[in-house]
Structures are given as C-alpha cells and as structure tokens.
All heavy atoms as TSV, in Angstrom:
chain	resi	resn	atom	element	x	y	z
A	1	MET	N	N	291.931	102.212	228.626
A	1	MET	CA	C	291.163	101.429	227.695
A	1	MET	C	C	289.783	102.067	227.560
A	1	MET	O	O	289.198	102.507	228.528
A	1	MET	CB	C	291.061	99.998	228.191
A	1	MET	CG	C	290.191	99.130	227.342
A	1	MET	SD	S	290.294	97.435	227.908
A	1	MET	CE	C	289.727	96.658	226.457
A	2	ALA	N	N	289.260	102.113	226.355
A	2	ALA	CA	C	287.939	102.689	226.115
A	2	ALA	C	C	287.184	101.826	225.109
A	2	ALA	O	O	287.776	101.190	224.233
A	2	ALA	CB	C	288.059	104.110	225.600
A	3	TYR	N	N	285.881	101.792	225.271
A	3	TYR	CA	C	284.996	101.133	224.323
A	3	TYR	C	C	284.072	102.212	223.800
A	3	TYR	O	O	283.357	102.857	224.575
A	3	TYR	CB	C	284.210	100.015	225.017
A	3	TYR	CG	C	283.289	99.282	224.078
A	3	TYR	CD1	C	283.784	98.318	223.209
A	3	TYR	CD2	C	281.938	99.559	224.047
A	3	TYR	CE1	C	282.953	97.647	222.339
A	3	TYR	CE2	C	281.092	98.885	223.177
A	3	TYR	CZ	C	281.602	97.933	222.333
A	3	TYR	OH	O	280.779	97.272	221.471
A	4	THR	N	N	284.085	102.454	222.504
A	4	THR	CA	C	283.344	103.563	221.910
A	4	THR	C	C	282.364	103.053	220.868
A	4	THR	O	O	282.701	102.194	220.054
A	4	THR	CB	C	284.320	104.575	221.274
A	4	THR	OG1	O	285.257	104.993	222.277
A	4	THR	CG2	C	283.586	105.779	220.742
A	5	VAL	N	N	281.163	103.608	220.912
A	5	VAL	CA	C	280.118	103.274	219.952
A	5	VAL	C	C	279.745	104.558	219.210
A	5	VAL	O	O	279.429	105.578	219.833
A	5	VAL	CB	C	278.863	102.700	220.662
A	5	VAL	CG1	C	277.765	102.410	219.661
A	5	VAL	CG2	C	279.220	101.449	221.449
A	6	TYR	N	N	279.788	104.500	217.886
A	6	TYR	CA	C	279.447	105.635	217.040
A	6	TYR	C	C	278.067	105.398	216.444
A	6	TYR	O	O	277.810	104.352	215.863
A	6	TYR	CB	C	280.482	105.801	215.925
A	6	TYR	CG	C	281.877	106.015	216.456
A	6	TYR	CD1	C	282.751	104.944	216.630
A	6	TYR	CD2	C	282.315	107.280	216.805
A	6	TYR	CE1	C	284.027	105.127	217.127
A	6	TYR	CE2	C	283.601	107.473	217.305
A	6	TYR	CZ	C	284.439	106.398	217.462
A	6	TYR	OH	O	285.705	106.589	217.963
A	7	GLY	N	N	277.180	106.378	216.589
A	7	GLY	CA	C	275.833	106.247	216.053
A	7	GLY	C	C	275.481	107.419	215.164
A	7	GLY	O	O	276.275	108.347	214.963
A	8	THR	N	N	274.285	107.385	214.634
A	8	THR	CA	C	273.838	108.442	213.726
A	8	THR	C	C	273.526	109.739	214.457
A	8	THR	O	O	273.488	110.800	213.837
A	8	THR	CB	C	272.593	107.991	212.949
A	8	THR	OG1	O	271.566	107.653	213.885
A	8	THR	CG2	C	272.907	106.801	212.060
A	9	LYS	N	N	273.333	109.677	215.765
A	9	LYS	CA	C	273.013	110.880	216.543
A	9	LYS	C	C	274.150	111.327	217.450
A	9	LYS	O	O	274.069	112.371	218.068
A	9	LYS	CB	C	271.756	110.651	217.372
A	9	LYS	CG	C	270.523	110.452	216.510
A	9	LYS	CD	C	269.290	110.330	217.361
A	9	LYS	CE	C	268.065	110.125	216.475
A	9	LYS	NZ	N	266.833	110.042	217.265
A	10	GLY	N	N	275.202	110.508	217.546
A	10	GLY	CA	C	276.307	110.891	218.408
A	10	GLY	C	C	277.163	109.709	218.787
A	10	GLY	O	O	277.104	108.649	218.166
A	11	THR	N	N	277.949	109.896	219.846
A	11	THR	CA	C	278.925	108.905	220.279
A	11	THR	C	C	278.809	108.674	221.777
A	11	THR	O	O	278.626	109.618	222.541
A	11	THR	CB	C	280.351	109.406	219.960
A	11	THR	OG1	O	280.437	109.675	218.558
A	11	THR	CG2	C	281.404	108.389	220.333
A	12	LEU	N	N	278.931	107.407	222.179
A	12	LEU	CA	C	279.028	107.029	223.589
A	12	LEU	C	C	280.336	106.290	223.773
A	12	LEU	O	O	280.743	105.497	222.914
A	12	LEU	CB	C	277.882	106.113	224.007
A	12	LEU	CG	C	276.500	106.724	224.117
A	12	LEU	CD1	C	275.478	105.630	224.428
A	12	LEU	CD2	C	276.469	107.783	225.200
A	13	SER	N	N	280.998	106.520	224.890
A	13	SER	CA	C	282.253	105.847	225.161
A	13	SER	C	C	282.342	105.514	226.643
A	13	SER	O	O	281.964	106.327	227.495
A	13	SER	CB	C	283.426	106.751	224.756
A	13	SER	OG	O	284.653	106.078	224.920
A	14	VAL	N	N	282.829	104.324	226.953
A	14	VAL	CA	C	283.109	103.926	228.331
A	14	VAL	C	C	284.619	103.846	228.460
A	14	VAL	O	O	285.283	103.121	227.718
A	14	VAL	CB	C	282.460	102.568	228.678
A	14	VAL	CG1	C	282.840	102.151	230.093
A	14	VAL	CG2	C	280.958	102.640	228.525
A	15	LYS	N	N	285.157	104.601	229.393
A	15	LYS	CA	C	286.601	104.676	229.586
A	15	LYS	C	C	286.951	104.034	230.927
A	15	LYS	O	O	286.324	104.336	231.945
A	15	LYS	CB	C	287.028	106.140	229.562
A	15	LYS	CG	C	288.501	106.372	229.665
A	15	LYS	CD	C	288.797	107.864	229.570
A	15	LYS	CE	C	290.258	108.149	229.756
A	15	LYS	NZ	N	290.537	109.581	229.736
A	16	ASN	N	N	287.939	103.150	230.901
A	16	ASN	CA	C	288.404	102.464	232.107
A	16	ASN	C	C	287.277	101.760	232.854
A	16	ASN	O	O	287.280	101.673	234.074
A	16	ASN	CB	C	289.131	103.430	233.044
A	16	ASN	CG	C	290.385	103.973	232.423
A	16	ASN	OD1	O	291.065	103.292	231.674
A	16	ASN	ND2	N	290.675	105.231	232.695
A	17	TRP	N	N	286.279	101.291	232.128
A	17	TRP	CA	C	285.148	100.525	232.655
A	17	TRP	C	C	284.328	101.284	233.691
A	17	TRP	O	O	283.497	100.702	234.372
A	17	TRP	CB	C	285.607	99.193	233.242
A	17	TRP	CG	C	286.262	98.314	232.243
A	17	TRP	CD1	C	287.586	98.014	232.187
A	17	TRP	CD2	C	285.658	97.650	231.127
A	17	TRP	NE1	N	287.838	97.192	231.113
A	17	TRP	CE2	C	286.664	96.957	230.446
A	17	TRP	CE3	C	284.350	97.589	230.642
A	17	TRP	CZ2	C	286.411	96.203	229.313
A	17	TRP	CZ3	C	284.109	96.830	229.507
A	17	TRP	CH2	C	285.131	96.150	228.868
A	18	SER	N	N	284.552	102.593	233.862
A	18	SER	CA	C	283.823	103.298	234.911
A	18	SER	C	C	283.381	104.709	234.547
A	18	SER	O	O	282.555	105.283	235.231
A	18	SER	CB	C	284.669	103.365	236.185
A	18	SER	OG	O	285.860	104.088	235.941
A	19	THR	N	N	283.914	105.268	233.479
A	19	THR	CA	C	283.586	106.639	233.116
A	19	THR	C	C	282.811	106.641	231.804
A	19	THR	O	O	283.299	106.143	230.791
A	19	THR	CB	C	284.864	107.493	232.961
A	19	THR	OG1	O	285.613	107.421	234.175
A	19	THR	CG2	C	284.528	108.932	232.655
A	20	LEU	N	N	281.603	107.202	231.830
A	20	LEU	CA	C	280.773	107.292	230.634
A	20	LEU	C	C	280.941	108.670	230.015
A	20	LEU	O	O	280.843	109.690	230.694
A	20	LEU	CB	C	279.299	107.057	230.986
A	20	LEU	CG	C	278.305	107.184	229.830
A	20	LEU	CD1	C	278.570	106.126	228.760
A	20	LEU	CD2	C	276.879	107.079	230.349
A	21	LEU	N	N	281.201	108.683	228.700
A	21	LEU	CA	C	281.343	109.922	227.944
A	21	LEU	C	C	280.319	109.912	226.824
A	21	LEU	O	O	280.022	108.860	226.250
A	21	LEU	CB	C	282.750	110.036	227.358
A	21	LEU	CG	C	283.905	109.927	228.354
A	21	LEU	CD1	C	285.206	109.682	227.626
A	21	LEU	CD2	C	283.992	111.170	229.196
A	22	ALA	N	N	279.777	111.084	226.505
A	22	ALA	CA	C	278.785	111.175	225.432
A	22	ALA	C	C	278.948	112.494	224.703
A	22	ALA	O	O	279.375	113.497	225.269
A	22	ALA	CB	C	277.371	111.060	226.001
A	23	GLY	N	N	278.576	112.480	223.420
A	23	GLY	CA	C	278.604	113.697	222.617
A	23	GLY	C	C	277.742	113.537	221.383
A	23	GLY	O	O	277.629	112.442	220.836
A	24	GLY	N	N	277.102	114.619	220.984
A	24	GLY	CA	C	276.304	114.616	219.771
A	24	GLY	C	C	277.205	114.616	218.547
A	24	GLY	O	O	278.428	114.753	218.654
A	25	MET	N	N	276.605	114.470	217.378
A	25	MET	CA	C	277.374	114.465	216.136
A	25	MET	C	C	278.227	115.732	216.033
A	25	MET	O	O	277.720	116.842	216.161
A	25	MET	CB	C	276.436	114.392	214.930
A	25	MET	CG	C	275.767	113.043	214.762
A	25	MET	SD	S	276.928	111.710	214.455
A	25	MET	CE	C	277.472	112.093	212.818
A	26	GLY	N	N	279.520	115.551	215.828
A	26	GLY	CA	C	280.435	116.671	215.670
A	26	GLY	C	C	280.758	117.399	216.963
A	26	GLY	O	O	281.445	118.412	216.938
A	27	GLN	N	N	280.284	116.886	218.085
A	27	GLN	CA	C	280.528	117.523	219.378
A	27	GLN	C	C	281.591	116.744	220.149
A	27	GLN	O	O	281.719	115.529	219.991
A	27	GLN	CB	C	279.235	117.562	220.205
A	27	GLN	CG	C	278.103	118.311	219.551
A	27	GLN	CD	C	278.418	119.790	219.407
A	27	GLN	OE1	O	278.924	120.414	220.334
A	27	GLN	NE2	N	278.132	120.345	218.247
A	28	PRO	N	N	282.333	117.430	221.017
A	28	PRO	CA	C	283.319	116.710	221.832
A	28	PRO	C	C	282.615	115.837	222.874
A	28	PRO	O	O	281.492	116.137	223.288
A	28	PRO	CB	C	284.119	117.827	222.496
A	28	PRO	CG	C	283.214	119.005	222.493
A	28	PRO	CD	C	282.344	118.866	221.275
A	29	LEU	N	N	283.279	114.779	223.266
A	29	LEU	CA	C	282.726	113.921	224.310
A	29	LEU	C	C	282.876	114.593	225.663
A	29	LEU	O	O	283.906	115.177	225.970
A	29	LEU	CB	C	283.442	112.572	224.332
A	29	LEU	CG	C	283.283	111.689	223.096
A	29	LEU	CD1	C	284.097	110.410	223.259
A	29	LEU	CD2	C	281.832	111.369	222.852
A	30	GLU	N	N	281.816	114.491	226.468
A	30	GLU	CA	C	281.837	115.044	227.816
A	30	GLU	C	C	281.408	113.954	228.786
A	30	GLU	O	O	280.577	113.102	228.462
A	30	GLU	CB	C	280.892	116.242	227.924
A	30	GLU	CG	C	281.319	117.419	227.073
A	30	GLU	CD	C	280.415	118.630	227.240
A	30	GLU	OE1	O	279.565	118.623	228.148
A	30	GLU	OE2	O	280.571	119.569	226.453
A	31	GLU	N	N	281.959	114.001	229.991
A	31	GLU	CA	C	281.630	112.994	230.991
A	31	GLU	C	C	280.167	113.120	231.412
A	31	GLU	O	O	279.650	114.225	231.601
A	31	GLU	CB	C	282.530	113.126	232.211
A	31	GLU	CG	C	282.331	112.011	233.216
A	31	GLU	CD	C	283.358	112.024	234.331
A	31	GLU	OE1	O	284.400	112.694	234.198
A	31	GLU	OE2	O	283.108	111.343	235.338
A	32	VAL	N	N	279.518	111.976	231.522
A	32	VAL	CA	C	278.126	111.905	231.963
A	32	VAL	C	C	278.124	111.347	233.380
A	32	VAL	O	O	278.710	110.292	233.641
A	32	VAL	CB	C	277.296	110.976	231.042
A	32	VAL	CG1	C	275.882	110.830	231.554
A	32	VAL	CG2	C	277.324	111.490	229.611
A	33	GLN	N	N	277.487	112.063	234.306
A	33	GLN	CA	C	277.403	111.589	235.674
A	33	GLN	C	C	276.377	110.463	235.767
A	33	GLN	O	O	275.237	110.615	235.342
A	33	GLN	CB	C	277.018	112.724	236.621
A	33	GLN	CG	C	278.079	113.812	236.713
A	33	GLN	CD	C	279.401	113.270	237.221
A	33	GLN	OE1	O	279.467	112.512	238.167
A	33	GLN	NE2	N	280.485	113.655	236.550
A	34	VAL	N	N	276.796	109.333	236.291
A	34	VAL	CA	C	275.930	108.172	236.444
A	34	VAL	C	C	275.706	107.982	237.936
A	34	VAL	O	O	276.674	107.941	238.709
A	34	VAL	CB	C	276.582	106.907	235.836
A	34	VAL	CG1	C	275.710	105.693	236.037
A	34	VAL	CG2	C	276.886	107.137	234.359
A	35	PRO	N	N	274.437	107.870	238.353
A	35	PRO	CA	C	274.177	107.711	239.789
A	35	PRO	C	C	274.838	106.446	240.342
A	35	PRO	O	O	274.861	105.415	239.668
A	35	PRO	CB	C	272.659	107.598	239.894
A	35	PRO	CG	C	272.109	107.843	238.534
A	35	PRO	CD	C	273.228	107.853	237.561
A	36	ASP	N	N	275.382	106.562	241.542
A	36	ASP	CA	C	275.967	105.393	242.197
A	36	ASP	C	C	274.860	104.399	242.528
A	36	ASP	O	O	273.755	104.779	242.906
A	36	ASP	CB	C	276.673	105.791	243.495
A	36	ASP	CG	C	277.987	106.501	243.244
A	36	ASP	OD1	O	278.591	106.257	242.193
A	36	ASP	OD2	O	278.397	107.299	244.110
A	37	GLN	N	N	275.166	103.134	242.360
A	37	GLN	CA	C	274.229	102.071	242.706
A	37	GLN	C	C	274.964	101.011	243.490
A	37	GLN	O	O	276.145	100.759	243.261
A	37	GLN	CB	C	273.635	101.442	241.444
A	37	GLN	CG	C	272.784	102.361	240.636
A	37	GLN	CD	C	272.189	101.638	239.423
A	37	GLN	OE1	O	272.518	100.505	239.138
A	37	GLN	NE2	N	271.325	102.315	238.715
A	38	ASP	N	N	274.251	100.388	244.383
A	38	ASP	CA	C	274.812	99.267	245.113
A	38	ASP	C	C	274.671	98.041	244.224
A	38	ASP	O	O	273.672	97.328	244.261
A	38	ASP	CB	C	274.072	99.082	246.434
A	38	ASP	CG	C	274.643	97.950	247.271
A	38	ASP	OD1	O	275.519	97.210	246.772
A	38	ASP	OD2	O	274.210	97.806	248.425
A	39	ARG	N	N	275.652	97.827	243.365
A	39	ARG	CA	C	275.559	96.777	242.362
A	39	ARG	C	C	275.476	95.381	242.983
A	39	ARG	O	O	274.825	94.493	242.444
A	39	ARG	CB	C	276.725	96.886	241.394
A	39	ARG	CG	C	276.569	98.088	240.470
A	39	ARG	CD	C	277.765	98.286	239.566
A	39	ARG	NE	N	277.563	99.377	238.661
A	39	ARG	CZ	C	277.752	100.654	238.955
A	39	ARG	NH1	N	278.127	100.986	240.174
A	39	ARG	NH2	N	277.539	101.607	238.065
A	40	MET	N	N	276.127	95.169	244.115
A	40	MET	CA	C	276.045	93.864	244.764
A	40	MET	C	C	274.611	93.602	245.225
A	40	MET	O	O	274.092	92.500	245.065
A	40	MET	CB	C	277.009	93.785	245.949
A	40	MET	CG	C	276.999	92.431	246.637
A	40	MET	SD	S	277.435	91.032	245.565
A	40	MET	CE	C	279.165	91.288	245.372
A	41	HIS	N	N	273.969	94.623	245.755
A	41	HIS	CA	C	272.575	94.491	246.181
A	41	HIS	C	C	271.681	94.155	244.981
A	41	HIS	O	O	270.820	93.275	245.073
A	41	HIS	CB	C	272.111	95.780	246.858
A	41	HIS	CG	C	270.711	95.732	247.366
A	41	HIS	ND1	N	270.356	95.071	248.514
A	41	HIS	CD2	C	269.568	96.239	246.856
A	41	HIS	CE1	C	269.059	95.174	248.700
A	41	HIS	NE2	N	268.550	95.879	247.708
A	42	LEU	N	N	271.894	94.840	243.865
A	42	LEU	CA	C	271.112	94.564	242.661
A	42	LEU	C	C	271.344	93.147	242.159
A	42	LEU	O	O	270.407	92.451	241.746
A	42	LEU	CB	C	271.449	95.575	241.568
A	42	LEU	CG	C	271.078	97.026	241.851
A	42	LEU	CD1	C	271.647	97.940	240.767
A	42	LEU	CD2	C	269.583	97.193	241.956
A	43	LEU	N	N	272.593	92.684	242.185
A	43	LEU	CA	C	272.921	91.338	241.750
A	43	LEU	C	C	272.234	90.301	242.643
A	43	LEU	O	O	271.664	89.317	242.160
A	43	LEU	CB	C	274.435	91.127	241.755
A	43	LEU	CG	C	274.931	89.731	241.384
A	43	LEU	CD1	C	274.481	89.350	239.977
A	43	LEU	CD2	C	276.436	89.658	241.510
A	44	LEU	N	N	272.264	90.530	243.945
A	44	LEU	CA	C	271.626	89.594	244.870
A	44	LEU	C	C	270.114	89.564	244.681
A	44	LEU	O	O	269.487	88.502	244.806
A	44	LEU	CB	C	272.000	89.940	246.311
A	44	LEU	CG	C	273.474	89.707	246.670
A	44	LEU	CD1	C	273.770	90.203	248.077
A	44	LEU	CD2	C	273.854	88.245	246.509
A	45	ASP	N	N	269.514	90.714	244.379
A	45	ASP	CA	C	268.076	90.748	244.079
A	45	ASP	C	C	267.761	89.893	242.859
A	45	ASP	O	O	266.778	89.141	242.853
A	45	ASP	CB	C	267.598	92.178	243.836
A	45	ASP	CG	C	267.480	92.994	245.104
A	45	ASP	OD1	O	267.496	92.403	246.212
A	45	ASP	OD2	O	267.344	94.230	244.997
A	46	GLU	N	N	268.586	90.002	241.821
A	46	GLU	CA	C	268.366	89.211	240.612
A	46	GLU	C	C	268.571	87.721	240.891
A	46	GLU	O	O	267.827	86.876	240.379
A	46	GLU	CB	C	269.273	89.683	239.474
A	46	GLU	CG	C	268.971	91.089	238.984
A	46	GLU	CD	C	267.563	91.249	238.430
A	46	GLU	OE1	O	267.035	90.305	237.809
A	46	GLU	OE2	O	266.980	92.334	238.608
A	47	LEU	N	N	269.559	87.391	241.705
A	47	LEU	CA	C	269.789	86.000	242.068
A	47	LEU	C	C	268.588	85.449	242.833
A	47	LEU	O	O	268.131	84.329	242.583
A	47	LEU	CB	C	271.060	85.870	242.907
A	47	LEU	CG	C	271.400	84.463	243.393
A	47	LEU	CD1	C	271.569	83.498	242.223
A	47	LEU	CD2	C	272.648	84.486	244.256
A	48	ALA	N	N	268.049	86.234	243.757
A	48	ALA	CA	C	266.860	85.808	244.509
A	48	ALA	C	C	265.688	85.584	243.560
A	48	ALA	O	O	264.938	84.604	243.711
A	48	ALA	CB	C	266.515	86.848	245.569
A	49	ASN	N	N	265.508	86.468	242.581
A	49	ASN	CA	C	264.447	86.280	241.592
A	49	ASN	C	C	264.621	84.964	240.848
A	49	ASN	O	O	263.667	84.210	240.650
A	49	ASN	CB	C	264.421	87.434	240.587
A	49	ASN	CG	C	263.842	88.698	241.165
A	49	ASN	OD1	O	263.117	88.668	242.162
A	49	ASN	ND2	N	264.156	89.825	240.549
A	50	ALA	N	N	265.855	84.681	240.415
A	50	ALA	CA	C	266.122	83.449	239.675
A	50	ALA	C	C	265.829	82.218	240.537
A	50	ALA	O	O	265.214	81.257	240.078
A	50	ALA	CB	C	267.570	83.429	239.191
A	51	LEU	N	N	266.240	82.262	241.801
A	51	LEU	CA	C	266.004	81.129	242.692
A	51	LEU	C	C	264.522	80.929	242.986
A	51	LEU	O	O	264.088	79.804	243.250
A	51	LEU	CB	C	266.781	81.326	243.996
A	51	LEU	CG	C	268.307	81.263	243.861
A	51	LEU	CD1	C	268.974	81.637	245.172
A	51	LEU	CD2	C	268.763	79.893	243.388
A	52	ASP	N	N	263.743	82.016	242.912
A	52	ASP	CA	C	262.295	81.935	243.131
A	52	ASP	C	C	261.547	81.579	241.850
A	52	ASP	O	O	260.320	81.554	241.832
A	52	ASP	CB	C	261.758	83.262	243.672
A	52	ASP	CG	C	262.151	83.516	245.120
A	52	ASP	OD1	O	262.512	82.541	245.816
A	52	ASP	OD2	O	262.085	84.679	245.563
A	53	GLY	N	N	262.281	81.349	240.761
A	53	GLY	CA	C	261.653	80.995	239.498
A	53	GLY	C	C	261.077	82.182	238.747
A	53	GLY	O	O	260.321	82.014	237.794
A	54	LYS	N	N	261.454	83.379	239.160
A	54	LYS	CA	C	260.987	84.599	238.488
A	54	LYS	C	C	261.990	84.996	237.413
A	54	LYS	O	O	263.127	84.516	237.380
A	54	LYS	CB	C	260.850	85.741	239.503
A	54	LYS	CG	C	259.861	85.463	240.613
A	54	LYS	CD	C	259.862	86.608	241.607
A	54	LYS	CE	C	258.965	86.317	242.804
A	54	LYS	NZ	N	259.087	87.355	243.830
A	55	GLU	N	N	261.558	85.910	236.550
A	55	GLU	CA	C	262.471	86.428	235.530
A	55	GLU	C	C	263.607	87.187	236.210
A	55	GLU	O	O	263.375	87.979	237.124
A	55	GLU	CB	C	261.721	87.354	234.577
A	55	GLU	CG	C	262.572	87.844	233.427
A	55	GLU	CD	C	261.802	88.687	232.433
A	55	GLU	OE1	O	260.567	88.560	232.366
A	55	GLU	OE2	O	262.453	89.477	231.738
A	56	ALA	N	N	264.833	86.926	235.767
A	56	ALA	CA	C	265.999	87.571	236.361
A	56	ALA	C	C	266.950	88.024	235.266
A	56	ALA	O	O	267.091	87.363	234.248
A	56	ALA	CB	C	266.713	86.606	237.309
A	57	ARG	N	N	267.576	89.149	235.494
A	57	ARG	CA	C	268.554	89.672	234.539
A	57	ARG	C	C	269.948	89.181	234.936
A	57	ARG	O	O	270.748	89.913	235.492
A	57	ARG	CB	C	268.505	91.193	234.526
A	57	ARG	CG	C	267.194	91.748	234.024
A	57	ARG	CD	C	267.186	93.248	234.025
A	57	ARG	NE	N	267.449	93.729	235.386
A	57	ARG	CZ	C	267.887	94.935	235.686
A	57	ARG	NH1	N	268.112	95.804	234.741
A	57	ARG	NH2	N	268.088	95.289	236.936
A	58	LEU	N	N	270.189	87.907	234.666
A	58	LEU	CA	C	271.487	87.301	234.940
A	58	LEU	C	C	272.038	86.715	233.651
A	58	LEU	O	O	271.287	86.228	232.806
A	58	LEU	CB	C	271.347	86.185	235.975
A	58	LEU	CG	C	270.910	86.608	237.376
A	58	LEU	CD1	C	270.694	85.382	238.251
A	58	LEU	CD2	C	271.940	87.527	238.011
A	59	ILE	N	N	273.339	86.750	233.521
A	59	ILE	CA	C	273.982	86.185	232.343
A	59	ILE	C	C	274.337	84.740	232.655
A	59	ILE	O	O	274.967	84.445	233.683
A	59	ILE	CB	C	275.236	86.999	231.977
A	59	ILE	CG1	C	274.804	88.391	231.541
A	59	ILE	CG2	C	276.046	86.295	230.904
A	59	ILE	CD1	C	275.915	89.322	231.215
A	60	GLY	N	N	273.942	83.851	231.767
A	60	GLY	CA	C	274.218	82.438	231.951
A	60	GLY	C	C	275.658	82.090	231.638
A	60	GLY	O	O	276.420	82.893	231.077
A	61	PHE	N	N	276.029	80.870	231.977
A	61	PHE	CA	C	277.404	80.414	231.762
A	61	PHE	C	C	277.789	80.472	230.291
A	61	PHE	O	O	278.885	80.936	229.953
A	61	PHE	CB	C	277.576	78.990	232.291
A	61	PHE	CG	C	278.948	78.457	232.067
A	61	PHE	CD1	C	279.986	78.795	232.922
A	61	PHE	CD2	C	279.227	77.635	230.986
A	61	PHE	CE1	C	281.274	78.319	232.701
A	61	PHE	CE2	C	280.502	77.156	230.755
A	61	PHE	CZ	C	281.532	77.490	231.616
A	62	ASP	N	N	276.905	80.013	229.410
A	62	ASP	CA	C	277.230	79.979	227.976
A	62	ASP	C	C	277.541	81.375	227.447
A	62	ASP	O	O	278.522	81.576	226.729
A	62	ASP	CB	C	276.092	79.361	227.172
A	62	ASP	CG	C	275.930	77.870	227.450
A	62	ASP	OD1	O	276.889	77.247	227.950
A	62	ASP	OD2	O	274.847	77.336	227.165
A	63	THR	N	N	276.716	82.349	227.806
A	63	THR	CA	C	276.935	83.723	227.359
A	63	THR	C	C	278.201	84.294	227.989
A	63	THR	O	O	278.991	84.971	227.326
A	63	THR	CB	C	275.726	84.611	227.705
A	63	THR	OG1	O	274.569	84.059	227.094
A	63	THR	CG2	C	275.933	86.039	227.243
A	64	GLY	N	N	278.399	84.011	229.273
A	64	GLY	CA	C	279.598	84.489	229.955
A	64	GLY	C	C	280.868	83.961	229.317
A	64	GLY	O	O	281.864	84.682	229.191
A	65	LEU	N	N	280.837	82.694	228.896
A	65	LEU	CA	C	281.998	82.095	228.237
A	65	LEU	C	C	282.288	82.783	226.906
A	65	LEU	O	O	283.448	83.088	226.589
A	65	LEU	CB	C	281.781	80.601	228.017
A	65	LEU	CG	C	282.906	79.848	227.321
A	65	LEU	CD1	C	284.201	79.955	228.117
A	65	LEU	CD2	C	282.515	78.396	227.109
A	66	VAL	N	N	281.249	83.084	226.133
A	66	VAL	CA	C	281.429	83.777	224.851
A	66	VAL	C	C	282.055	85.148	225.084
A	66	VAL	O	O	282.986	85.558	224.380
A	66	VAL	CB	C	280.082	83.893	224.100
A	66	VAL	CG1	C	280.203	84.830	222.907
A	66	VAL	CG2	C	279.589	82.531	223.663
A	67	VAL	N	N	281.561	85.863	226.096
A	67	VAL	CA	C	282.104	87.192	226.411
A	67	VAL	C	C	283.564	87.072	226.838
A	67	VAL	O	O	284.421	87.843	226.385
A	67	VAL	CB	C	281.260	87.887	227.500
A	67	VAL	CG1	C	281.939	89.140	228.002
A	67	VAL	CG2	C	279.869	88.197	226.976
A	68	GLN	N	N	283.867	86.113	227.717
A	68	GLN	CA	C	285.242	85.931	228.183
A	68	GLN	C	C	286.184	85.615	227.024
A	68	GLN	O	O	287.277	86.170	226.928
A	68	GLN	CB	C	285.304	84.812	229.228
A	68	GLN	CG	C	286.694	84.585	229.789
A	68	GLN	CD	C	287.203	85.761	230.584
A	68	GLN	OE1	O	286.448	86.431	231.266
A	68	GLN	NE2	N	288.489	86.032	230.478
A	69	GLU	N	N	285.749	84.745	226.122
A	69	GLU	CA	C	286.591	84.400	224.973
A	69	GLU	C	C	286.804	85.605	224.064
A	69	GLU	O	O	287.907	85.802	223.528
A	69	GLU	CB	C	285.968	83.237	224.204
A	69	GLU	CG	C	286.060	81.916	224.958
A	69	GLU	CD	C	285.282	80.792	224.304
A	69	GLU	OE1	O	284.389	81.064	223.462
A	69	GLU	OE2	O	285.560	79.625	224.639
A	70	ALA	N	N	285.771	86.422	223.893
A	70	ALA	CA	C	285.907	87.626	223.062
A	70	ALA	C	C	286.893	88.605	223.692
A	70	ALA	O	O	287.748	89.178	222.998
A	70	ALA	CB	C	284.546	88.293	222.868
A	71	LEU	N	N	286.803	88.784	225.011
A	71	LEU	CA	C	287.741	89.686	225.698
A	71	LEU	C	C	289.175	89.172	225.593
A	71	LEU	O	O	290.105	89.955	225.359
A	71	LEU	CB	C	287.341	89.854	227.161
A	71	LEU	CG	C	286.066	90.647	227.411
A	71	LEU	CD1	C	285.679	90.584	228.878
A	71	LEU	CD2	C	286.231	92.094	226.962
A	72	GLU	N	N	289.351	87.881	225.755
A	72	GLU	CA	C	290.697	87.321	225.632
A	72	GLU	C	C	291.239	87.479	224.219
A	72	GLU	O	O	292.422	87.759	224.027
A	72	GLU	CB	C	290.687	85.859	226.058
A	72	GLU	CG	C	290.510	85.690	227.563
A	72	GLU	CD	C	290.432	84.249	228.006
A	72	GLU	OE1	O	290.522	83.341	227.161
A	72	GLU	OE2	O	290.286	84.034	229.230
A	73	ALA	N	N	290.374	87.323	223.215
A	73	ALA	CA	C	290.809	87.518	221.826
A	73	ALA	C	C	291.223	88.961	221.590
A	73	ALA	O	O	292.205	89.222	220.900
A	73	ALA	CB	C	289.693	87.099	220.866
A	74	LEU	N	N	290.487	89.898	222.177
A	74	LEU	CA	C	290.840	91.311	222.020
A	74	LEU	C	C	292.189	91.617	222.665
A	74	LEU	O	O	292.919	92.487	222.200
A	74	LEU	CB	C	289.768	92.201	222.662
A	74	LEU	CG	C	288.453	92.315	221.901
A	74	LEU	CD1	C	287.415	93.049	222.736
A	74	LEU	CD2	C	288.662	93.019	220.569
A	75	HIS	N	N	292.518	90.902	223.720
A	75	HIS	CA	C	293.781	91.119	224.413
A	75	HIS	C	C	294.898	90.231	223.865
A	75	HIS	O	O	296.003	90.211	224.402
A	75	HIS	CB	C	293.615	90.876	225.915
A	75	HIS	CG	C	292.846	91.948	226.602
A	75	HIS	ND1	N	293.371	93.208	226.854
A	75	HIS	CD2	C	291.594	91.979	227.079
A	75	HIS	CE1	C	292.476	93.934	227.459
A	75	HIS	NE2	N	291.374	93.215	227.608
A	76	GLY	N	N	294.605	89.478	222.810
A	76	GLY	CA	C	295.619	88.665	222.168
A	76	GLY	C	C	295.932	87.372	222.881
A	76	GLY	O	O	296.976	86.777	222.663
A	77	LYS	N	N	295.044	86.930	223.767
A	77	LYS	CA	C	295.241	85.642	224.462
A	77	LYS	C	C	294.331	84.617	223.838
A	77	LYS	O	O	293.150	84.839	223.632
A	77	LYS	CB	C	294.900	85.787	225.942
A	77	LYS	CG	C	295.752	86.812	226.652
A	77	LYS	CD	C	295.299	86.980	228.072
A	77	LYS	CE	C	296.084	88.075	228.758
A	77	LYS	NZ	N	295.590	88.352	230.079
A	78	GLU	N	N	294.884	83.474	223.526
A	78	GLU	CA	C	294.069	82.416	222.928
A	78	GLU	C	C	294.234	81.131	223.674
A	78	GLU	O	O	295.193	80.827	224.231
A	78	GLU	CB	C	294.437	82.260	221.457
A	78	GLU	CG	C	294.211	83.551	220.736
A	78	GLU	CD	C	293.834	83.345	219.288
A	78	GLU	OE1	O	293.465	82.239	218.908
A	78	GLU	OE2	O	293.899	84.317	218.549
C-alpha cells in the first residue's frame, strides 16, 4: 500500500507506512532515509505537555474518528 502526493516540484510517497520515497519532477522516486526516533517517548512527552496544560501535538478524539472513518471508507468498510 502506498500514499502518494504529487506537487509542482516533485512527488512524495509513503510505502507500507514506513518507507518514504521522493523524486523531483520527471525523476524516479528514491528512498529517503529518515532518522529513527523513539516515537513512544515523543508521544509520552506530548501527553505530559497536555496534562500540564501546555500546548501538545496530540490528535483529539473527534479528529481521530474522522481519520478512522476515512480509512475504513478507503478499504470499503462502512
């Protein structure tokens, strides 16, 4: 499965939710190395910020539900 975005300067694609590919206009897509991150640690930091009343980059339930419904629609589940 891949999600591809076409722009005026090139193309970005995410393949299998883990591989980033990029290419300029008319160029083939090539894998882009993305630094490993401890995503759980980052998530917990954001949760701590939210609990402390600070700005946090977390997705709320309403937005999460919209995303889930969109994914299910793409997969033909209603």
